[in-house]
C-alpha positions as CSV (number, residue, x, y, z in Angstrom):
1,M,15.6,23.6,-61.5
2,I,14.0,25.8,-58.8
3,E,15.6,26.5,-55.6
4,T,13.7,27.4,-52.5
5,I,15.1,28.1,-48.9
6,I,12.6,27.7,-46.1
7,R,13.2,29.4,-42.9
8,L,11.7,27.4,-40.0
9,K,10.1,29.2,-37.0
10,P,11.1,27.6,-33.4
11,E,9.7,24.8,-32.5
12,K,7.9,26.0,-29.6
13,Y,5.3,27.7,-32.3
14,W,4.9,24.3,-34.3
15,R,1.8,22.4,-34.0
16,K,1.6,19.6,-31.4
17,G,3.2,16.9,-32.5
18,M,5.0,18.0,-35.7
19,T,8.6,16.8,-36.5
20,T,10.7,17.5,-39.1
21,D,9.8,14.5,-41.4
22,K,6.4,15.2,-40.9
23,L,6.4,19.0,-42.2
24,I,8.9,17.9,-45.5
25,Q,5.8,15.4,-46.3
26,E,3.1,18.0,-45.8
27,I,5.6,20.3,-48.0
28,I,5.9,17.7,-50.4
29,D,2.3,16.9,-50.5
30,A,1.0,20.4,-50.6
31,T,3.5,21.6,-53.4
32,R,3.0,18.3,-55.8
33,M,3.2,19.1,-59.5
34,P,3.0,17.1,-62.4
35,G,6.7,16.3,-63.5
36,V,8.3,18.2,-60.7
37,S,9.8,16.3,-58.0
38,P,11.2,17.9,-54.7
39,I,14.8,17.4,-52.9
40,M,14.6,18.5,-49.5
41,T,18.0,19.1,-47.9
42,Q,19.8,21.8,-46.3
43,P,21.8,24.7,-48.0
44,I,24.9,24.2,-46.8
45,Q,25.0,20.4,-47.4
46,N,23.5,20.7,-50.8
47,R,26.8,22.8,-51.8
48,I,28.9,20.5,-50.3
49,D,27.2,17.5,-51.6
50,M,27.2,19.0,-55.4
51,L,31.2,20.2,-54.9
52,A,31.9,16.7,-54.0
53,T,30.2,14.3,-56.0
54,G,27.7,16.5,-58.0
55,I,24.8,14.9,-56.4
56,Q,22.5,17.0,-54.3
57,T,20.9,13.8,-52.5
58,P,22.5,11.4,-50.3
59,V,22.4,9.1,-52.9
60,G,22.3,9.2,-56.8
61,V,22.7,6.9,-59.7
62,K,24.5,8.4,-63.2
63,V,23.7,6.4,-66.3
64,F,26.8,6.7,-68.6
65,G,26.3,6.5,-72.5
66,D,26.6,7.8,-76.0
67,D,23.1,8.9,-76.6
68,L,21.6,11.4,-74.5
69,N,18.1,10.2,-75.1
70,K,18.8,6.6,-74.3
71,I,20.5,7.4,-71.2
72,V,17.5,9.7,-70.2
73,E,15.2,6.5,-71.1
74,L,17.5,4.3,-69.1
75,A,17.5,7.0,-65.8
76,I,13.7,6.7,-65.7
77,E,14.0,3.1,-65.8
78,V,16.3,3.3,-62.9
79,E,14.1,5.9,-60.8
80,K,11.1,3.4,-61.6
81,V,13.3,0.5,-59.9
82,L,14.3,2.7,-57.1
83,K,10.6,3.8,-56.2
84,T,10.2,0.0,-55.1
85,V,12.9,0.0,-52.4
86,P,12.2,0.6,-48.8
87,G,13.6,3.5,-47.5
88,A,13.7,5.7,-50.8
89,V,12.1,9.1,-50.7
90,S,11.2,11.0,-54.1
91,P,13.6,9.4,-56.3
92,Y,13.6,11.7,-59.5
93,A,15.8,11.2,-62.7
94,E,16.8,14.0,-64.5
95,R,15.1,14.9,-68.2
96,A,16.6,16.1,-71.1
97,D,13.7,18.7,-71.7
98,K,13.5,20.2,-75.2
99,R,14.9,24.1,-75.7
100,P,14.8,26.0,-78.6
101,Y,17.8,26.4,-80.6
102,F,18.8,28.5,-83.6
103,E,21.4,26.8,-86.4
104,I,23.3,28.3,-88.7
105,E,24.4,25.8,-91.3
106,I,27.3,27.1,-93.4
107,D,27.0,26.0,-97.1
108,R,30.6,25.1,-98.3
109,K,29.8,25.3,-101.9
110,E,28.0,28.6,-102.0
111,I,30.7,30.3,-100.4
112,A,33.2,28.9,-102.6
113,R,30.9,29.9,-105.3
114,Y,31.9,33.6,-104.4
115,G,35.3,33.2,-102.8
116,I,34.7,33.7,-99.5
117,K,36.5,31.9,-96.7
118,L,34.8,30.1,-94.3
119,G,36.5,31.8,-91.4
120,D,35.4,35.3,-92.5
121,V,31.5,34.0,-92.4
122,Q,32.3,32.7,-88.8
123,D,33.8,36.5,-88.0
124,V,30.6,37.7,-89.1
125,I,28.1,35.4,-87.1
126,M,30.4,35.3,-84.1
127,T,30.7,39.5,-84.2
128,A,28.0,41.3,-86.0
129,I,25.3,39.0,-84.6
130,G,26.8,37.2,-81.3
131,G,29.0,40.3,-80.3
132,M,32.6,39.1,-80.0
133,N,34.9,41.6,-78.1
134,L,37.3,43.1,-80.6
135,T,39.5,45.0,-78.7
136,T,39.9,46.2,-75.2
137,V,40.1,50.1,-74.6
138,I,42.2,51.3,-71.3
139,E,41.8,54.5,-69.9
140,G,44.3,54.7,-66.9
141,R,43.5,51.5,-64.6
142,E,40.2,51.0,-66.2
143,R,39.5,48.6,-69.1
144,Y,36.5,48.5,-71.4
145,P,35.8,45.8,-74.0
146,V,34.6,47.0,-77.5
147,R,32.3,45.1,-79.1
148,V,30.7,46.0,-82.7
149,R,27.4,44.8,-84.1
150,Y,24.3,44.9,-85.6
151,M,21.5,47.1,-83.8
152,R,18.8,44.4,-82.1
153,E,16.2,45.2,-84.5
154,L,18.4,44.0,-87.6
155,R,19.5,40.6,-86.0
156,D,16.5,39.8,-83.6
157,N,14.2,37.4,-85.8
158,V,15.3,35.0,-88.7
159,E,13.9,37.4,-91.7
160,A,16.5,40.0,-90.1
161,L,19.4,37.4,-90.0
162,Q,18.9,36.1,-93.3
163,R,19.6,39.4,-94.5
164,V,22.9,40.3,-92.8
165,L,25.7,41.0,-95.3
166,V,28.7,39.2,-95.9
167,P,31.6,40.9,-97.8
168,A,33.2,39.0,-100.6
169,P,36.5,39.4,-102.3
170,S,34.8,41.4,-104.9
171,G,33.6,44.0,-103.3
172,A,30.1,42.4,-103.0
173,Q,27.8,41.9,-100.0
174,I,26.1,38.6,-99.7
175,P,23.1,37.9,-97.6
176,L,24.1,35.4,-94.8
177,A,20.7,33.5,-96.6
178,Q,22.7,32.4,-99.8
179,L,25.9,31.0,-98.0
180,A,24.0,29.2,-95.0
181,Q,21.0,27.6,-94.1
182,L,19.3,29.1,-91.0
183,R,16.7,27.0,-89.2
184,K,15.0,26.6,-85.2
185,T,15.3,23.6,-83.9
186,E,14.9,21.3,-80.4
187,G,17.7,20.6,-78.2
188,P,18.5,19.3,-74.5
189,A,18.1,21.7,-72.2
190,K,21.6,20.8,-70.5
191,I,24.3,18.1,-71.2
192,G,26.3,16.5,-68.2
193,S,29.3,14.8,-68.9
194,E,31.8,13.2,-67.1
195,N,35.1,11.5,-68.0
196,A,34.0,12.6,-71.5
197,L,31.2,10.5,-71.6
198,T,27.4,12.3,-71.4
199,Y,25.3,11.2,-68.5
200,A,21.8,11.3,-66.7
201,R,21.6,11.5,-63.1
202,V,18.9,10.1,-60.5
203,F,18.5,11.7,-57.0
204,V,17.1,9.9,-54.4
205,R,17.1,10.7,-50.6
206,V,16.8,7.9,-48.0
207,D,14.9,7.7,-44.9
208,P,17.5,6.7,-42.1
209,K,14.6,5.5,-39.9
210,V,14.0,2.8,-42.5
211,V,17.5,2.0,-44.0
212,G,21.1,3.0,-43.7
213,L,22.7,4.9,-46.4
214,V,25.3,1.6,-47.2
215,D,22.6,-0.8,-47.1
216,F,19.9,1.5,-49.1
217,V,22.5,1.2,-51.9
218,K,23.3,-2.4,-51.7
219,I,19.4,-3.3,-52.0
220,A,18.8,-0.7,-54.6
221,Q,22.0,-2.0,-56.7
222,K,20.8,-5.5,-56.4
223,K,17.1,-4.6,-57.7
224,V,18.8,-2.5,-60.4
225,K,20.9,-5.3,-61.6
226,E,17.8,-7.7,-61.3
227,E,15.6,-5.4,-63.4
228,I,17.5,-3.7,-66.0
229,I,21.1,-5.5,-66.1
230,D,20.0,-8.8,-66.0
231,K,17.5,-8.2,-68.5
232,D,19.6,-6.9,-70.9
233,K,18.1,-3.4,-70.9
234,L,21.6,-1.6,-70.4
235,P,23.1,-1.8,-74.3
236,S,26.4,-2.1,-74.6
237,G,28.9,0.7,-73.8
238,Y,26.4,2.1,-71.5
239,Y,27.0,1.7,-67.7
240,I,25.7,2.4,-64.2
241,A,27.6,4.4,-61.4
242,W,26.5,5.2,-58.0
243,S,27.3,8.2,-56.1
244,G,26.6,10.6,-53.2
245,Q,27.0,10.6,-49.4
246,Y,27.3,7.2,-49.1
247,E,30.7,7.1,-50.6
248,A,32.1,9.0,-47.6
249,E,30.3,6.7,-45.4
250,L,31.8,3.5,-47.1
251,E,35.3,5.2,-46.7
252,A,34.8,6.1,-43.2
253,S,33.8,2.1,-42.7
254,K,36.7,0.9,-44.1
255,R,38.7,3.2,-41.7
256,L,37.1,2.0,-38.8
257,Q,37.6,-1.5,-40.0
258,V,41.1,-0.7,-38.9
259,A,40.3,1.8,-36.0
260,L,38.0,-1.0,-34.3
261,P,40.8,-3.5,-34.0
262,V,43.4,-1.0,-32.9
263,A,41.2,0.7,-30.4
264,L,40.3,-2.7,-29.0
265,F,44.4,-3.9,-29.0
266,I,45.1,-0.9,-27.2
267,I,42.8,-1.4,-24.5
268,F,43.7,-4.8,-24.0
269,V,47.3,-3.5,-23.8
270,L,46.6,-0.7,-21.3
271,L,44.3,-3.6,-19.1
272,Y,47.5,-5.8,-19.4
273,M,49.8,-3.1,-18.2
274,A,47.7,-2.5,-15.2
275,F,46.9,-5.7,-13.8
276,K,50.2,-7.3,-15.5
277,S,48.0,-10.7,-15.4
278,S,46.4,-12.5,-18.2
279,T,43.6,-14.0,-15.7
280,S,42.7,-10.2,-14.5
281,L,42.8,-9.1,-18.3
282,M,40.2,-11.8,-19.1
283,V,37.7,-11.3,-16.3
284,V,37.9,-7.5,-16.7
285,A,37.4,-8.1,-21.1
286,T,34.3,-9.9,-20.0
287,G,32.8,-6.6,-20.0
288,L,33.1,-6.0,-23.8
289,P,30.8,-8.3,-25.4
290,V,28.4,-8.1,-23.2
291,S,28.5,-4.4,-23.5
292,L,28.1,-4.9,-26.9
293,M,24.9,-6.8,-26.6
294,G,23.4,-4.3,-24.4
295,G,24.3,-1.5,-27.3
296,I,22.8,-3.6,-30.1
297,I,19.5,-3.8,-27.8
298,F,19.5,-0.1,-26.9
299,L,19.9,0.1,-30.8
300,Y,16.8,-1.7,-31.5
301,I,14.9,-0.3,-28.9
302,T,15.6,3.2,-30.0
303,G,14.9,2.0,-33.8
304,Y,18.6,3.6,-35.1
305,N,20.5,1.6,-38.1
306,M,24.1,0.9,-37.9
307,S,25.8,3.8,-39.3
308,V,29.6,5.2,-39.2
309,A,28.1,7.5,-35.8
310,V,26.9,4.5,-34.3
311,W,30.4,2.4,-35.0
312,V,31.9,5.4,-32.9
313,G,29.6,5.3,-30.4
314,F,30.6,1.5,-29.9
315,I,34.3,2.6,-29.6
316,A,33.6,5.0,-27.2
317,L,31.7,2.5,-25.6
318,F,34.5,0.1,-25.2
319,G,36.7,2.5,-23.9
320,V,34.2,3.4,-20.5
321,A,32.9,-0.2,-20.5
322,T,35.9,-1.7,-18.4
323,D,36.1,1.0,-16.2
324,N,33.8,-0.8,-13.3
325,A,36.1,-4.1,-14.0
326,V,39.0,-2.5,-13.5
327,V,37.8,-0.7,-10.4
328,L,36.7,-4.1,-8.9
329,V,39.2,-6.3,-9.8
330,S,41.7,-4.6,-8.7
331,H,40.3,-4.3,-5.3
332,L,39.9,-7.9,-5.2
333,D,43.6,-8.3,-6.0
334,N,44.6,-5.8,-3.0
335,L,42.1,-8.1,-0.4
336,F,43.9,-11.5,-2.0
337,R,47.0,-9.6,-1.6
338,E,46.7,-8.8,2.1
339,K,44.7,-11.9,3.5
340,R,45.6,-15.5,2.3
341,P,42.2,-17.8,2.6
342,N,42.7,-21.1,4.1
343,T,39.5,-22.4,2.8
344,L,37.2,-22.2,-0.2
345,E,34.3,-20.4,2.5
346,E,36.8,-17.8,3.5
347,L,38.0,-17.5,-0.6
348,R,34.1,-16.7,-1.6
349,E,33.5,-14.5,1.8
350,L,36.6,-12.3,0.5
351,V,35.0,-12.0,-3.0
352,V,31.7,-11.3,-2.1
353,Q,33.2,-8.7,0.3
354,G,35.2,-6.7,-2.3
355,G,32.2,-7.1,-4.6
356,I,29.8,-5.3,-2.0
357,A,32.4,-2.6,-1.1
358,R,32.7,-1.6,-4.6
359,V,28.9,-1.4,-5.7
360,R,28.9,2.2,-4.6
361,P,31.6,3.4,-6.7
362,C,30.7,1.4,-9.8
363,M,27.0,2.5,-9.6
364,M,28.0,6.4,-9.1
365,T,31.1,5.7,-12.1
366,T,28.0,4.5,-14.6
367,M,25.0,6.7,-13.0
368,T,27.0,9.9,-13.8
369,T,28.1,9.0,-17.5
370,I,24.6,7.8,-18.6
371,L,23.2,10.9,-16.6
372,A,25.7,13.2,-18.9
373,L,24.4,11.4,-21.9
374,I,20.4,11.6,-21.2
375,P,20.1,15.1,-22.2
376,V,21.9,14.4,-25.8
377,M,19.1,12.0,-26.3
378,L,16.6,14.4,-25.6
379,L,18.3,16.8,-28.3
380,T,15.9,17.6,-31.1
381,G,18.0,20.5,-33.0
382,A,20.4,20.5,-35.6
383,G,22.9,17.6,-35.1
384,S,20.8,15.8,-32.9
385,E,20.6,13.0,-36.1
386,I,24.2,12.3,-35.8
387,M,24.7,12.7,-32.0
388,K,21.5,10.4,-31.0
389,P,23.0,7.5,-32.5
390,M,26.3,7.9,-31.5
391,V,25.2,8.1,-27.8
392,S,22.9,5.0,-28.0
393,P,25.3,2.5,-28.0
394,T,27.3,3.7,-24.8
395,I,23.8,4.0,-22.6
396,G,22.5,0.7,-23.5
397,G,26.3,-0.8,-23.4
398,L,26.9,0.5,-19.9
399,V,23.8,-0.8,-18.4
400,T,24.8,-4.2,-19.3
401,A,28.2,-3.7,-18.6
402,T,27.5,-2.7,-15.0
403,L,25.1,-5.7,-14.6
404,S,28.1,-7.9,-16.0
405,N,30.8,-6.3,-14.0
406,L,28.7,-6.6,-10.6
407,I,27.4,-10.2,-11.1
408,L,29.7,-12.1,-13.9
409,V,33.2,-10.5,-13.2
410,P,32.9,-11.8,-9.4
411,V,31.8,-15.2,-10.2
412,I,34.4,-15.7,-12.9
413,Y,36.9,-14.1,-10.5
414,S,36.1,-16.3,-7.7
415,W,36.1,-19.5,-10.1
416,L,39.6,-18.9,-11.1
417,K,40.8,-18.1,-7.6
418,E,39.0,-21.3,-6.6
419,R,41.0,-23.4,-9.4
420,E,44.3,-21.4,-8.4
421,W,43.7,-22.4,-4.5
422,G,43.0,-26.2,-5.6
423,R,46.3,-26.4,-7.7
424,L,48.2,-25.0,-4.5
425,K,46.3,-27.3,-2.1
426,G,46.4,-30.3,-4.2
């Protein structure tokens, strides 16, 4: 693994039309090498991801099993499947690369012939060859470890190690070659384990402009199930687990499933406390579904996918979408308390007058909010990828909610008053 940190120049020095995504793709194309797959991420984000899930990318797959070669083979199969999933960027499965190892296998029968204990041979290997600490010298507040071992030229090759002497109880010095088999072999560079099971990881970045993290994982899980699990490529005792940032997004989504209804309930309670009328409450609440539609339309126009940031934006939208309706309905209620219309024409005229009188306040309320949020939509720096999806539903929802409050709310209010007036006259 090679880690390289790239420090970018200010965007004013970038080529015209260059974006972060284009830059990443150009770097990948320019540094492409066989057997090497780059993972582009932020340094701090990379550390947090590794500490939280052990995965350096937003989405990762862990293949668990007993045989290291088999789980690596399965991980490569998962990598091939992920390459076919829309939104996947540079899927890469860990390979258990072969590295040279030097093994010393002690022959128990031979050491028994000389009366040498197994622990004595191991002590020679650990101390005389490996250099294990024997003791510690104390000088005041300072501590120095003491090691006793053969000189480098006496232990830097196989022939020299074979001549390492092991003392026998009889006083004889037996070469290590007569007591053990020394050989070079190949083994994995790293063995990852979790819950006492070895695993191989598959890393994959997700393009948020194509698909959201949670949606990507759902599609990828279905593909992996169809191509690997359903085709019996996964032996008994082996299984696949999904990990990465998407787990945090799933957790946040679960919390939002509770937070969203609670927020709406509190909004309705506050509105009812303000009007003391279920009729006025329903009139004001008509802006909520209309604002929801406006937010979804604007998300479609801007190309953002559903995410936790988007749902937070919708919660903020529901809090401000009813502002204009509250201003309008409260003014209409005051007018009807001051004046009692005697005919339908007077009733409708009173509603029109109240609506016209509140056009400017409603427009000013909406425009100040939208103008305050527009600079966020123009951001291009760090954090803009979170702020823009959060602000988008608020802007789109306020536009449609304002149209609803100025057109639909007076009509519904007038209709309800006409029915009430008709019952009183009848």
